[in-house]
C-alpha positions as CSV (number, residue, x, y, z in Angstrom):
1,M,218.9,80.6,32.6
2,I,215.3,79.7,33.8
3,P,213.3,78.2,30.7
4,A,210.1,79.6,29.6
5,T,207.0,78.0,31.3
6,P,204.8,76.2,28.6
7,R,201.6,78.2,27.9
8,G,199.7,74.9,28.6
9,T,201.2,74.6,32.2
10,L,200.2,78.4,32.8
11,T,196.8,77.7,31.7
12,A,196.5,74.8,33.9
13,S,197.7,76.4,36.8
14,L,195.5,79.2,36.3
15,E,192.7,76.7,36.3
16,T,193.9,75.1,39.6
17,L,193.8,78.8,41.0
18,A,190.3,79.4,40.1
19,Q,189.1,76.2,41.4
20,R,191.0,76.6,44.7
21,S,190.0,80.1,45.3
22,K,187.2,79.6,47.8
23,T,189.2,77.3,49.6
24,W,191.9,80.0,50.0
25,T,189.5,82.7,51.1
26,A,188.5,80.1,53.9
27,V,191.9,80.2,55.3
28,P,192.5,82.5,58.6
29,V,194.5,85.6,58.1
30,A,197.3,84.5,60.1
31,E,197.8,81.3,58.2
32,K,197.9,83.6,55.2
33,V,200.7,85.7,56.6
34,D,202.6,82.9,57.4
35,H,202.4,81.6,53.8
36,L,203.4,84.9,52.5
37,R,206.2,85.1,54.7
38,T,207.5,81.7,53.5
39,V,207.1,82.9,49.9
40,M,209.0,86.3,50.8
41,A,212.0,84.0,52.1
42,R,212.0,81.6,49.2
43,F,211.9,84.5,46.7
44,L,214.9,86.1,48.5
45,E,216.8,82.7,47.9
46,V,216.6,82.9,44.4
47,S,216.2,86.7,43.7
48,D,220.2,87.1,42.5
49,D,219.3,84.1,40.0
50,L,216.3,86.0,38.5
51,V,218.2,89.4,38.3
52,A,220.9,87.5,36.6
53,D,218.6,85.9,34.3
54,A,216.7,89.0,33.4
55,L,220.1,90.7,32.7
56,A,221.0,87.9,30.6
57,A,217.7,88.3,28.6
58,K,218.2,91.7,27.8
59,G,221.9,91.3,27.1
60,L,222.9,93.5,29.7
61,D,226.1,93.0,31.7
62,P,225.3,91.5,35.2
63,S,227.6,94.0,36.9
64,Y,225.3,96.9,35.3
65,G,223.4,97.0,38.7
66,A,220.3,99.3,37.5
67,E,218.0,96.3,37.6
């Protein structure tokens, strides 16, 4: 199971996002699309684990299949 992210880590991450938001808006659209494609591909790599963890957290059998 994926451990919960500590609240302090989340807060620090949100602060970093806020600080870098202007930099991100300056990135060309084509480069943003490339980043999004990379994120999507990496998300697909871990999606089965995320679903399994969500089912386990809900106490559901992984063969349930409705998630």
